[in-house]
Backbone as a printed PyTorch tensor [residue, N CA C, xyz], in Angstrom:
tensor([[[-12.2730, -48.1070, -17.9780],
         [-12.7890, -46.9330, -17.2560],
         [-14.2410, -47.0310, -17.1280]],

        [[-14.9830, -46.7800, -16.0260],
         [-16.2820, -46.8670, -15.9400],
         [-17.0470, -45.7930, -16.6720]],

        [[-18.3000, -45.9970, -16.8520],
         [-18.9750, -45.0070, -17.7720],
         [-19.2970, -43.8270, -16.7710]],

        [[-19.3330, -43.9920, -15.5020],
         [-19.6480, -42.7390, -14.5050],
         [-18.3170, -41.9730, -14.5710]],

        [[-17.1910, -42.6200, -14.3850],
         [-15.9810, -41.8330, -14.4760],
         [-15.6580, -41.1450, -15.8630]],

        [[-16.1060, -41.7710, -16.8610],
         [-15.8940, -41.1560, -18.1580],
         [-16.7010, -39.9800, -18.4000]],

        [[-18.1530, -40.0570, -17.8170],
         [-18.9620, -38.7800, -17.6820],
         [-18.4730, -37.7610, -16.8360]],

        [[-17.8420, -38.1440, -15.7650],
         [-17.2770, -37.0690, -14.8330],
         [-16.0500, -36.3170, -15.6110]],

        [[-15.3100, -37.1310, -16.2660],
         [-14.1850, -36.5400, -17.0310],
         [-14.6220, -35.6040, -17.9420]],

        [[-15.7600, -35.9790, -18.8150],
         [-16.2770, -34.9720, -19.7230],
         [-16.7890, -33.6470, -19.3010]],

        [[-17.2690, -33.8930, -18.0260],
         [-17.8890, -32.4530, -17.3670],
         [-16.8000, -31.6080, -16.7700]],

        [[-15.4850, -32.1440, -16.5830],
         [-14.4950, -31.2990, -16.0640],
         [-13.7600, -30.6360, -17.3350]],

        [[-13.7860, -29.1440, -17.0720],
         [-13.2070, -28.5150, -18.2900],
         [-11.7870, -28.6660, -18.3530]],

        [[-11.2070, -28.7660, -19.5300],
         [ -9.8330, -28.9450, -19.7360],
         [ -8.9670, -27.5520, -19.2880]],

        [[ -7.9440, -27.7740, -18.7820],
         [ -7.2170, -26.5400, -18.5380],
         [ -6.7570, -25.9340, -19.7480]],

        [[ -6.9620, -24.4700, -19.7540],
         [ -6.6400, -23.7530, -20.9920],
         [ -5.1320, -23.8020, -21.1370]],

        [[ -4.5840, -23.6610, -22.4940],
         [ -3.3550, -23.7750, -22.6680],
         [ -2.4160, -22.8560, -22.0390]],

        [[ -2.9150, -21.6320, -21.5650],
         [ -2.0880, -20.6350, -20.8400],
         [ -1.8690, -21.0160, -19.5120]],

        [[ -3.0770, -21.7010, -18.9110],
         [ -3.0900, -22.2560, -17.3460],
         [ -1.9630, -23.4260, -17.3460]],

        [[ -2.0500, -24.2510, -18.2770],
         [ -0.7890, -25.3200, -18.4250],
         [  0.4370, -24.7360, -18.6810]],

        [[  0.6930, -23.8530, -19.4250],
         [  1.9520, -23.0660, -19.4540],
         [  2.4240, -22.2900, -18.1490]],

        [[  1.4310, -21.8450, -17.4330],
         [  1.6740, -21.0720, -16.3110],
         [  2.2430, -22.2710, -15.1620]],

        [[  1.4010, -23.3150, -15.2000],
         [  1.5150, -24.4480, -14.1180],
         [  3.0270, -25.0450, -14.4820]],

        [[  3.4820, -25.2300, -15.6380],
         [  4.8060, -25.5740, -15.9940],
         [  5.9380, -24.6610, -15.6250]],

        [[  5.6010, -23.5200, -15.8150],
         [  6.5780, -22.3040, -15.6060],
         [  6.8420, -22.3740, -14.1130]],

        [[  5.5890, -22.3840, -13.3380],
         [  5.8320, -22.1710, -11.8210],
         [  6.6410, -23.4020, -11.1880]],

        [[  6.1220, -24.5630, -11.7670],
         [  6.8700, -25.8630, -11.4110],
         [  8.3840, -25.8860, -11.6080]],

        [[  8.6920, -25.4050, -12.7820],
         [ 10.0600, -25.1890, -13.0000],
         [ 10.8580, -24.3010, -12.2460]],

        [[ 10.2190, -23.1980, -11.9480],
         [ 10.6210, -22.0600, -11.0340],
         [ 10.8840, -22.7500,  -9.6210]],

        [[  9.9360, -23.4020,  -9.1320],
         [ 10.1460, -23.9120,  -7.7740],
         [ 11.3320, -24.9400,  -7.6450]],

        [[ 11.4320, -25.6540,  -8.7160],
         [ 12.4820, -26.7340,  -8.8310],
         [ 13.9520, -26.0080,  -8.6330]],

        [[ 14.0690, -24.8790,  -9.5670],
         [ 15.2190, -24.0290,  -9.5270],
         [ 15.5560, -23.3940,  -8.3440]],

        [[ 14.3590, -22.9670,  -7.6300],
         [ 14.5630, -22.2240,  -6.2320],
         [ 15.1630, -23.2760,  -5.4290]],

        [[ 14.7460, -24.5600,  -5.3910],
         [ 15.2820, -25.5930,  -4.4390],
         [ 16.7150, -25.8170,  -4.7040]],

        [[ 17.0930, -25.6340,  -5.7010],
         [ 18.4840, -25.8720,  -6.1990],
         [ 19.5120, -24.7000,  -5.9540]],

        [[ 18.7610, -23.5210,  -5.5570],
         [ 19.5640, -22.2940,  -5.1600],
         [ 19.7720, -21.4840,  -6.3280]],

        [[ 19.1060, -21.7320,  -7.5370],
         [ 19.2780, -20.8740,  -8.7330],
         [ 18.1750, -19.8700,  -8.8120]],

        [[ 18.3090, -18.8740,  -8.0920],
         [ 17.1680, -17.8510,  -7.7740],
         [ 16.9520, -17.0840,  -9.1810]],

        [[ 18.0430, -16.8210,  -9.7620],
         [ 17.9590, -15.9800, -11.0930],
         [ 17.2340, -16.8130, -11.9640]],

        [[ 17.7010, -18.0450, -12.1080],
         [ 16.9690, -18.9440, -13.1950],
         [ 15.5520, -19.2590, -12.7590]],

        [[ 15.2880, -19.3270, -11.4810],
         [ 13.9240, -19.5830, -11.1070],
         [ 13.0330, -18.3880, -11.4860]],

        [[ 13.5180, -17.1190, -11.3250],
         [ 12.7390, -15.8560, -11.8980],
         [ 12.6670, -15.9770, -13.4300]],

        [[ 13.7120, -16.2580, -13.9890],
         [ 13.7170, -16.4140, -15.7080],
         [ 12.6380, -17.4360, -16.0250]],

        [[ 12.3970, -18.4480, -15.3420],
         [ 11.5060, -19.4160, -15.6710],
         [ 10.0440, -18.8960, -15.7990]],

        [[  9.7700, -17.8230, -15.2800],
         [  8.6720, -17.3410, -15.0770],
         [  8.1920, -16.4360, -16.3660]],

        [[  9.1550, -16.1910, -17.1820],
         [  8.9270, -15.2680, -18.2560],
         [  7.7470, -15.5080, -19.1870]],

        [[  7.2400, -16.7810, -19.2260],
         [  6.2340, -17.0050, -20.1390],
         [  4.9330, -16.9680, -19.4010]],

        [[  4.8370, -16.8050, -18.0310],
         [  3.6160, -16.8750, -17.3250],
         [  2.7270, -15.6500, -17.9020]],

        [[  1.3500, -16.1160, -17.9920],
         [  0.1880, -15.0790, -18.6270],
         [  0.1140, -13.9720, -17.4790]],

        [[ -0.5170, -12.8840, -17.9700],
         [ -0.6960, -11.8090, -17.0690],
         [ -2.2420, -12.1070, -16.1540]],

        [[ -2.8260, -13.1910, -16.3230],
         [ -3.8740, -13.7010, -15.4320],
         [ -3.3190, -13.9620, -14.1960]],

        [[ -2.1120, -14.4820, -14.0310],
         [ -1.4550, -14.8060, -12.5940],
         [ -0.5280, -13.5960, -12.1720]],

        [[ -1.1280, -12.4110, -12.6250],
         [ -0.2630, -11.2230, -12.1350],
         [  0.0810, -11.1270, -10.7430]],

        [[ -0.8150, -11.3160,  -9.8900],
         [ -0.7050, -11.2970,  -8.3660],
         [  0.5090, -12.2630,  -7.9940]],

        [[  0.2080, -13.6320,  -8.2600],
         [  1.2220, -14.5970,  -7.8300],
         [  2.5010, -14.4870,  -8.6230]],

        [[  2.5250, -13.8590,  -9.6870],
         [  3.8180, -13.7550, -10.5650],
         [  4.7020, -12.7500,  -9.7800]],

        [[  3.9730, -11.5270,  -9.3230],
         [  4.8570, -10.5380,  -8.7930],
         [  5.2280, -10.7340,  -7.3770]],

        [[  4.1910, -11.5330,  -6.7790],
         [  4.7540, -12.0440,  -5.4220],
         [  5.8040, -12.9090,  -5.4120]],

        [[  5.7950, -13.8600,  -6.3460],
         [  6.9200, -14.8330,  -6.4990],
         [  8.2060, -14.1330,  -6.7680]],

        [[  8.1180, -13.1990,  -8.0450],
         [  9.3770, -12.5590,  -8.2930],
         [ 10.0420, -11.7960,  -7.0790]],

        [[  9.0300, -11.1150,  -6.3110],
         [  9.5740, -10.4850,  -5.2530],
         [ 10.3600, -11.2420,  -4.2730]],

        [[  9.9030, -12.5510,  -4.0930],
         [ 10.5270, -13.4430,  -3.0970],
         [ 11.9340, -13.9540,  -3.7460]],

        [[ 11.8460, -14.3420,  -4.9570],
         [ 12.9670, -14.8140,  -5.6610],
         [ 14.2490, -13.7160,  -5.8160]],

        [[ 13.7850, -12.5940,  -6.0520],
         [ 14.6820, -11.4450,  -6.0860],
         [ 15.2760, -11.1690,  -4.6900]],

        [[ 14.3490, -11.1230,  -3.7440],
         [ 14.9460, -10.9800,  -2.3200],
         [ 15.8360, -12.1560,  -2.0050]],

        [[ 15.6310, -13.3940,  -2.3730],
         [ 16.7640, -14.4490,  -2.0760],
         [ 18.0750, -14.1990,  -2.9130]],

        [[ 17.7990, -13.5250,  -3.9410],
         [ 19.0830, -13.2220,  -4.8680],
         [ 19.7090, -12.0470,  -4.4760]],

        [[ 19.2420, -11.3390,  -3.3310],
         [ 19.7520, -10.2040,  -2.7610],
         [ 19.6900,  -9.0270,  -3.6870]],

        [[ 18.7880,  -8.9810,  -4.6340],
         [ 18.3870,  -7.9770,  -5.4920],
         [ 17.0900,  -7.0850,  -4.8320]],

        [[ 17.6250,  -6.4590,  -3.7460],
         [ 16.4390,  -5.9380,  -2.8360],
         [ 15.5380,  -4.8930,  -3.4920]],

        [[ 16.2930,  -4.1430,  -4.2690],
         [ 15.4080,  -2.8040,  -5.0550],
         [ 14.4270,  -3.6010,  -5.8810]],

        [[ 14.7690,  -4.5280,  -6.6460],
         [ 13.8350,  -5.1980,  -7.6340],
         [ 12.7370,  -5.9490,  -7.0760]],

        [[ 13.1460,  -6.6300,  -5.7660],
         [ 12.1740,  -7.5090,  -4.8840],
         [ 11.1310,  -6.5240,  -4.4490]],

        [[ 11.5930,  -5.2360,  -4.0520],
         [ 10.4840,  -4.3150,  -3.4660],
         [  9.5770,  -3.8690,  -4.7810]],

        [[  9.9970,  -3.7220,  -5.8440],
         [  9.3410,  -3.4010,  -7.1210],
         [  8.1880,  -4.4150,  -7.4000]],

        [[  8.6680,  -5.7400,  -7.2210],
         [  7.7050,  -6.7020,  -7.3230],
         [  6.6010,  -6.9410,  -6.2900]],

        [[  7.1790,  -6.5920,  -5.1810],
         [  6.0310,  -6.7070,  -4.1060],
         [  5.0590,  -5.6190,  -4.1070]],

        [[  5.5020,  -4.4100,  -4.6250],
         [  4.6780,  -3.1830,  -4.8540],
         [  3.6070,  -3.5690,  -5.8410]],

        [[  4.1390,  -4.3370,  -6.8860],
         [  3.2450,  -4.6650,  -7.9690],
         [  2.2320,  -5.5240,  -7.6490]],

        [[  2.6970,  -6.4410,  -6.5990],
         [  1.6430,  -7.4390,  -6.1470],
         [  0.4910,  -6.8830,  -5.2380]],

        [[  0.9910,  -5.7010,  -4.5880],
         [  0.1780,  -5.0030,  -3.7570],
         [ -0.9410,  -4.3670,  -4.6100]],

        [[ -0.4390,  -3.6920,  -5.7080],
         [ -1.3080,  -3.0410,  -6.5620],
         [ -2.1960,  -4.1560,  -7.1390]],

        [[ -1.8120,  -5.3190,  -7.4760],
         [ -2.6650,  -6.5290,  -8.0240],
         [ -3.6550,  -7.0950,  -7.0640]],

        [[ -3.4140,  -6.9010,  -5.6840],
         [ -4.4190,  -7.3720,  -4.4530],
         [ -4.2120,  -6.4870,  -3.4390]],

        [[ -5.0360,  -5.2650,  -3.5070],
         [ -4.6010,  -4.2890,  -2.4410],
         [ -5.1610,  -4.7530,  -1.0860]],

        [[ -5.8590,  -5.5400,  -0.7540],
         [ -6.1380,  -6.0160,   0.3840],
         [ -5.4060,  -7.0960,   1.0760]],

        [[ -4.4900,  -7.6070,   0.2020],
         [ -3.5860,  -8.7270,   0.5390],
         [ -2.5150,  -8.1460,   1.6090]],

        [[ -2.3050,  -9.0210,   2.6200],
         [ -1.1550,  -8.6370,   3.5590],
         [  0.2010,  -9.2570,   3.1990]],

        [[  0.1540, -10.3770,   2.7580],
         [  1.4400, -11.2280,   2.3480],
         [  2.2100, -10.4760,   1.5670]],

        [[  2.0340,  -9.6010,   0.4400],
         [  2.9460,  -8.8650,  -0.3300],
         [  3.5350,  -7.7190,   0.4880]],

        [[  2.8240,  -7.1200,   1.6740],
         [  3.3010,  -6.3920,   2.4520],
         [  4.3450,  -6.8730,   3.2980]],

        [[  4.2270,  -8.1780,   3.9090],
         [  5.0850,  -8.8620,   4.7040],
         [  6.2910,  -9.1580,   3.8410]],

        [[  6.0840,  -9.4980,   2.6250],
         [  7.1830,  -9.6490,   1.9400],
         [  8.0180,  -8.5610,   1.5120]],

        [[  7.4000,  -7.4150,   1.2040],
         [  8.0500,  -6.0590,   1.0240],
         [  8.9400,  -5.8460,   2.2720]],

        [[  8.6540,  -6.1310,   3.5070],
         [  9.4750,  -5.8160,   4.5410],
         [ 10.7160,  -6.4050,   4.5530]],

        [[ 10.8540,  -7.6760,   4.0070],
         [ 11.9400,  -8.4070,   4.1430],
         [ 13.3230,  -7.7090,   3.3000]],

        [[ 13.0400,  -7.2900,   2.1450],
         [ 14.1560,  -6.5640,   1.4160],
         [ 14.4310,  -5.1830,   2.1420]],

        [[ 13.4170,  -4.5170,   2.5640],
         [ 13.3590,  -3.1840,   3.1890],
         [ 14.2770,  -3.4370,   4.3860]],

        [[ 14.3010,  -4.4590,   5.1210],
         [ 15.0880,  -4.7290,   6.3990],
         [ 16.4900,  -4.9540,   5.9050]],

        [[ 16.6030,  -5.7290,   4.8490],
         [ 18.0100,  -5.8900,   4.3790],
         [ 18.5940,  -4.6570,   3.9570]],

        [[ 17.8370,  -3.7760,   3.5250],
         [ 18.3730,  -2.3900,   2.9960],
         [ 18.6510,  -1.5690,   4.1220]],

        [[ 18.0820,  -1.9120,   5.4870],
         [ 18.4580,  -0.9980,   6.5460],
         [ 17.4200,   0.2030,   6.5600]],

        [[ 16.3310,   0.1500,   5.8700],
         [ 15.4800,   1.2030,   5.9240],
         [ 14.2700,   1.0200,   6.9350]],

        [[ 14.5740,   1.2100,   8.1330],
         [ 13.8950,   0.8470,   9.1960],
         [ 12.5990,   1.7310,   9.4630]],

        [[ 12.7290,   3.0220,   8.9860],
         [ 11.5090,   3.9200,   8.9220],
         [ 10.5320,   3.3260,   7.8890]],

        [[ 10.9020,   2.8100,   6.7230],
         [  9.8700,   2.2740,   5.8800],
         [  9.4480,   1.0210,   6.3840]],

        [[ 10.2970,   0.0830,   6.9650],
         [  9.6060,  -1.0920,   7.7200],
         [  8.5890,  -0.8230,   8.6900]],

        [[  8.8330,   0.2490,   9.4290],
         [  7.8770,   0.6850,  10.5520],
         [  6.5150,   1.0810,   9.7470]],

        [[  6.6560,   1.8040,   8.7350],
         [  5.4270,   2.2910,   8.0180],
         [  4.8170,   1.2100,   7.4820]],

        [[  5.3330,   0.1850,   6.8680],
         [  4.7030,  -0.9170,   6.3140],
         [  3.9460,  -1.8250,   7.3480]],

        [[  4.8270,  -2.0930,   8.4480],
         [  4.4030,  -2.8960,   9.6070],
         [  3.0750,  -2.2680,  10.2480]],

        [[  3.0470,  -1.0170,  10.2780],
         [  2.0030,  -0.2960,  10.8120],
         [  0.7090,  -0.4560,   9.9730]],

        [[  1.0170,  -0.3300,   8.6510],
         [  0.0030,  -0.6240,   7.7700],
         [ -0.8520,  -2.0970,   7.8620]],

        [[  0.2040,  -3.0690,   7.9990],
         [ -0.2980,  -4.4000,   8.3050],
         [ -1.0720,  -4.6160,   9.5760]],

        [[ -0.4800,  -3.7800,  10.6620],
         [ -1.2680,  -3.9180,  11.8750],
         [ -2.4840,  -3.2160,  11.8070]],

        [[ -2.5400,  -2.1750,  11.0460],
         [ -3.8280,  -1.3840,  10.8630],
         [ -4.8820,  -2.2510,  10.1780]],

        [[ -4.3800,  -2.9970,   9.3110],
         [ -5.2680,  -4.0990,   8.5210],
         [ -5.6760,  -5.3070,   9.6350]],

        [[ -4.8530,  -5.5830,  10.3210],
         [ -5.0500,  -6.8320,  11.2800],
         [ -4.2870,  -6.5370,  12.6350]],

        [[ -4.8930,  -5.8510,  13.6970],
         [ -4.2850,  -5.3930,  14.8670],
         [ -3.7100,  -6.4760,  15.5800]],

        [[ -4.0440,  -7.7960,  15.3980],
         [ -3.3490,  -9.0290,  16.1080],
         [ -2.4100,  -9.7320,  15.2210]],

        [[ -2.0000,  -9.0740,  14.2780],
         [ -1.2290, -10.0200,  13.2250],
         [  0.1350, -10.1060,  13.8620]],

        [[  0.3920, -11.3430,  14.1310],
         [  1.7700, -11.7520,  14.7910],
         [  3.0040, -11.1870,  14.1180]],

        [[  3.1070, -11.5270,  12.9070],
         [  4.4060, -11.2410,  12.1900],
         [  4.5220,  -9.6330,  11.9490]],

        [[  3.3650,  -9.0590,  11.7160],
         [  3.1950,  -7.5590,  11.5150],
         [  3.8100,  -6.8370,  12.6490]],

        [[  3.1890,  -7.3960,  13.9530],
         [  3.5890,  -6.7390,  15.0600],
         [  5.0050,  -6.8580,  15.5370]],

        [[  5.5340,  -8.0400,  15.2740],
         [  6.9010,  -8.4580,  15.5970],
         [  7.9130,  -7.4920,  14.7580]],

        [[  7.5490,  -7.5500,  13.4330],
         [  8.4950,  -6.5520,  12.5750],
         [  8.3790,  -5.0790,  12.8230]],

        [[  7.0800,  -4.6870,  13.3540],
         [  6.8860,  -3.4190,  13.8710],
         [  7.9310,  -3.1890,  15.0160]],

        [[  7.8210,  -3.9120,  15.9920],
         [  8.6750,  -3.7430,  17.3600],
         [ 10.1920,  -3.8890,  16.8330]],

        [[ 10.5210,  -4.7160,  15.8940],
         [ 11.9220,  -4.9650,  15.5190],
         [ 12.3080,  -3.3680,  14.9570]],

        [[ 11.5260,  -2.9330,  13.9020],
         [ 11.8330,  -1.7540,  13.1990],
         [ 11.8510,  -0.5810,  14.3690]],

        [[ 11.0820,  -0.5780,  15.1230],
         [ 11.2020,   0.4440,  16.2500],
         [ 12.3960,   0.4310,  16.9980]],

        [[ 12.7560,  -0.8750,  17.4380],
         [ 14.0310,  -1.0850,  18.1700],
         [ 15.2550,  -0.6110,  17.3280]],

        [[ 15.2010,  -0.9500,  16.2830],
         [ 16.4000,  -0.5790,  15.3620],
         [ 16.6060,   0.8980,  15.1940]],

        [[ 15.5170,   1.6100,  15.2230],
         [ 15.6320,   3.0800,  15.2940],
         [ 15.7490,   3.6390,  16.6200]],

        [[ 16.0200,   2.8430,  17.6270],
         [ 16.1560,   3.1130,  19.0610],
         [ 14.9350,   3.7190,  19.6680]],

        [[ 13.8140,   3.3390,  19.0940],
         [ 12.4060,   3.9350,  19.6110],
         [ 12.0750,   2.7080,  20.5290]],

        [[ 12.7900,   2.4760,  21.8670],
         [ 12.5310,   1.3640,  22.7340],
         [ 11.2470,   1.3450,  23.5940]],

        [[ 10.9360,   2.5710,  23.7100],
         [  9.4400,   2.6380,  24.6570],
         [  8.1980,   2.2310,  23.6150]],

        [[  8.2900,   2.8860,  22.3230],
         [  7.1550,   2.4820,  21.3000],
         [  7.0310,   0.9010,  21.1810]],

        [[  8.4460,   0.4500,  20.9790],
         [  8.6170,  -0.8720,  20.7180],
         [  8.0180,  -1.8870,  21.8090]],

        [[  8.2200,  -1.3180,  23.0730],
         [  7.9490,  -2.0000,  24.2220],
         [  6.3780,  -2.0720,  24.3040]],

        [[  5.7840,  -0.8580,  23.8720],
         [  4.3350,  -0.7310,  23.8920],
         [  3.6200,  -1.6850,  22.8890]],

        [[  4.3510,  -1.8780,  21.6320],
         [  3.8020,  -2.7840,  20.8220],
         [  3.7820,  -4.2210,  21.3210]],

        [[  4.7990,  -4.6420,  21.9330],
         [  5.0380,  -6.0820,  22.4370],
         [  4.1390,  -6.2710,  23.6150]],

        [[  3.8310,  -5.4260,  24.3660],
         [  3.1890,  -5.7280,  25.6840],
         [  1.8290,  -6.5130,  25.4280]],

        [[  0.9470,  -5.7440,  24.5630],
         [ -0.3280,  -6.5780,  24.2100],
         [  0.1010,  -7.9420,  23.3600]],

        [[  0.9380,  -8.0020,  22.6000],
         [  1.2920,  -9.1840,  21.8740],
         [  1.5120, -10.3910,  22.7370]],

        [[  2.3110, -10.0050,  23.8770],
         [  2.8350, -10.9730,  24.9110],
         [  1.4960, -11.4020,  25.7850]],

        [[  0.4570, -10.7150,  25.8600],
         [ -0.8040, -11.2880,  26.4500],
         [ -1.3510, -12.4760,  25.4650]],

        [[ -1.1120, -12.2020,  24.4140],
         [ -1.6170, -13.2270,  23.3550],
         [ -0.6250, -14.4510,  23.3000]],

        [[  0.6980, -14.1250,  23.2180],
         [  1.6260, -15.1740,  23.0680],
         [  2.6740, -15.0720,  24.2730]],

        [[  2.1930, -15.5240,  25.3810],
         [  3.0990, -15.2580,  26.4930],
         [  4.4100, -16.1100,  26.5920]],

        [[  4.5920, -17.1510,  25.8540],
         [  5.8780, -17.9080,  25.9320],
         [  6.5090, -17.9390,  24.6470]],

        [[  6.0670, -16.9160,  23.7990],
         [  6.8270, -16.7480,  22.3580],
         [  8.1860, -16.1520,  22.5650]],

        [[  9.2480, -16.8640,  22.3840],
         [ 10.6280, -16.6520,  22.5610],
         [ 11.0820, -15.4310,  21.7060]],

        [[ 10.6290, -15.1900,  20.4690],
         [ 10.9620, -14.1120,  19.6510],
         [ 10.3700, -12.8310,  20.2430]],

        [[  9.1070, -12.8040,  20.7030],
         [  8.5550, -11.5530,  21.4610],
         [  9.1680, -11.2500,  22.7180]],

        [[  9.4340, -12.2680,  23.4870],
         [ 10.1240, -12.1900,  24.6390],
         [ 11.5060, -11.5440,  24.5710]],

        [[ 12.1140, -12.0700,  23.5970],
         [ 13.6030, -11.5410,  23.3200],
         [ 13.5410, -10.1780,  22.8540]],

        [[ 12.5970,  -9.7840,  21.9830],
         [ 12.3670,  -8.4190,  21.6410],
         [ 12.2760,  -7.5780,  22.8610]],

        [[ 11.3800,  -7.8930,  23.5910],
         [ 11.0240,  -7.2190,  24.9130],
         [ 12.1020,  -7.1560,  25.8760]],

        [[ 13.1280,  -8.0940,  25.8410],
         [ 14.2830,  -8.1970,  26.7130],
         [ 15.1730,  -7.0960,  26.3040]],

        [[ 15.4410,  -7.2690,  24.9350],
         [ 16.3650,  -6.1740,  24.4760],
         [ 15.8830,  -4.7850,  24.7710]],

        [[ 14.7180,  -4.4260,  24.6080],
         [ 14.0400,  -3.1670,  25.0110],
         [ 14.3720,  -2.8310,  26.4560]],

        [[ 14.1380,  -3.8400,  27.2750],
         [ 14.3960,  -3.6150,  28.6880],
         [ 15.6510,  -3.5000,  28.9390]],

        [[ 16.7360,  -3.9670,  28.3140],
         [ 18.1650,  -3.6460,  28.6320],
         [ 18.4600,  -2.2740,  28.1530]],

        [[ 17.9260,  -1.8340,  27.0160],
         [ 18.2310,  -0.4370,  26.5630],
         [ 17.3630,   0.5150,  27.4750]],

        [[ 16.1840,   0.0550,  28.0150],
         [ 15.5110,   1.2310,  28.8170],
         [ 16.0730,   1.0640,  30.2400]],

        [[ 16.8460,   0.1450,  30.4940],
         [ 17.2410,  -0.1010,  31.9630],
         [ 16.0380,  -0.3710,  32.8600]],

        [[ 15.1320,  -1.4000,  32.3180],
         [ 13.9650,  -1.6280,  32.9560],
         [ 14.0470,  -2.7010,  34.1300]],

        [[ 13.1230,  -2.4310,  35.0370],
         [ 13.2980,  -3.3710,  36.2840],
         [ 12.7360,  -4.8610,  35.8910]],

        [[ 11.9560,  -4.9990,  34.7680],
         [ 11.4930,  -6.1440,  34.5760],
         [ 12.4160,  -7.0060,  33.7050]],

        [[ 13.7010,  -6.6290,  33.5670],
         [ 14.6220,  -7.4720,  32.7200],
         [ 14.7160,  -8.7210,  33.4530]],

        [[ 15.2110,  -8.9930,  34.7060],
         [ 15.2330, -10.4660,  35.1120],
         [ 14.0620, -11.2660,  34.9610]],

        [[ 12.8710, -10.7350,  35.0490],
         [ 11.6350, -11.5220,  34.7860],
         [ 11.6640, -11.9930,  33.3380]],

        [[ 12.0310, -11.0090,  32.4590],
         [ 11.8050, -11.4570,  30.9430],
         [ 12.9730, -12.5680,  30.6080]],

        [[ 14.1650, -12.4930,  31.2630],
         [ 15.2870, -13.3630,  31.1590],
         [ 14.6650, -14.7690,  31.6300]],

        [[ 14.1370, -14.7870,  32.7260],
         [ 13.5090, -16.0150,  33.3350],
         [ 12.4370, -16.6070,  32.5210]],

        [[ 11.5940, -15.6870,  32.0600],
         [ 10.4950, -16.2540,  31.0650],
         [ 11.0600, -16.8820,  29.8220]],

        [[ 12.1040, -16.3260,  29.2530],
         [ 12.9020, -16.8870,  28.0710],
         [ 13.5200, -18.1650,  28.4920]],

        [[ 14.1350, -18.1560,  29.6190],
         [ 14.9050, -19.4160,  30.0450],
         [ 13.9290, -20.4890,  30.3230]],

        [[ 12.7880, -20.2740,  30.6910],
         [ 11.7730, -21.2520,  31.0300],
         [ 11.4670, -22.0460,  29.9750]],

        [[ 11.3350, -21.3850,  28.7550],
         [ 10.9040, -22.0490,  27.2770],
         [ 12.1010, -22.3380,  26.3830]],

        [[ 13.2570, -21.7920,  26.6950],
         [ 14.4290, -21.8810,  25.9310],
         [ 15.4520, -21.8870,  26.7970]],

        [[ 15.9880, -22.9530,  27.6260],
         [ 16.8290, -22.9300,  28.6140],
         [ 18.3610, -22.6510,  28.0550]],

        [[ 18.6530, -22.8300,  26.8740],
         [ 20.0010, -22.5860,  26.4290],
         [ 20.0340, -21.2940,  25.7060]],

        [[ 19.1850, -20.3420,  25.9820],
         [ 19.1830, -19.0640,  25.2860],
         [ 20.2840, -18.2370,  25.7040]],

        [[ 21.2510, -18.1360,  25.0060],
         [ 22.5100, -17.4170,  25.4070],
         [ 22.2680, -15.9960,  25.6320]],

        [[ 21.5060, -15.2730,  24.8610],
         [ 21.2630, -13.8230,  25.0940],
         [ 20.4720, -13.6990,  26.5810]],

        [[ 19.5110, -14.4420,  26.9210],
         [ 18.8540, -14.4350,  28.1880],
         [ 19.8970, -14.6590,  29.2800]],

        [[ 20.7190, -15.6190,  29.1060],
         [ 21.6370, -15.8930,  30.1550],
         [ 22.6300, -14.8820,  30.2240]],

        [[ 22.9410, -14.2580,  29.1820],
         [ 23.9720, -13.0230,  29.2380],
         [ 23.3670, -11.9090,  30.2480]],

        [[ 21.9930, -11.5860,  29.9950],
         [ 21.4890, -10.4430,  30.7290],
         [ 20.9480, -10.8680,  32.0500]],

        [[ 20.6490, -12.1860,  32.4090],
         [ 20.2580, -12.6270,  33.5800],
         [ 20.9690, -12.1710,  34.8660]],

        [[ 22.2720, -12.1910,  34.8370],
         [ 23.1380, -11.7450,  36.0230],
         [ 22.9240, -10.3120,  36.3540]],

        [[ 22.2440,  -9.5310,  35.5600],
         [ 22.1710,  -7.9910,  35.6270],
         [ 21.2100,  -7.8000,  36.7060]],

        [[ 20.4400,  -8.7130,  37.1500],
         [ 19.3260,  -8.3420,  38.2940],
         [ 19.9810,  -8.1770,  39.6580]]])
């Protein structure tokens, strides 16, 4: 080892024992998640220090969502929101189990919070439109999607949401939406299903 490298290594502080323990726990948790053992992946985090509160809660929210324990997932995402009040990602995470529980009014409220924090947030806007559509609020959903499609004119997910709203609103722009989808996704079965309606 060169003298320069030895000096550099001396100036780098060693990781604290708790940081090392946390790193090992998270690593084990990721390995267990990859193998499909979501409960084991959550249990592997029991030794994580409270210094990692945000990451711990966020990760536990995700793991409980994967394990279909949606109520617990929501609790962990809420704890992550408290740990980092300005963070968008735990709010996005919170939406996942809330959709799985069919609580679309709560999805709408959380998605509106996200869009309030970041008006052009793609996922927040898409989930807001979806929540509105699931509540049969097709006009408001259309109004959310219209400016988003100016930013993402060929996005199939946005176009599909807008097409479904057009079907429910019996809108004259349905054929155009189908054609726009098929231009970028020629095998889109839903667009083909509605295209003959023109």
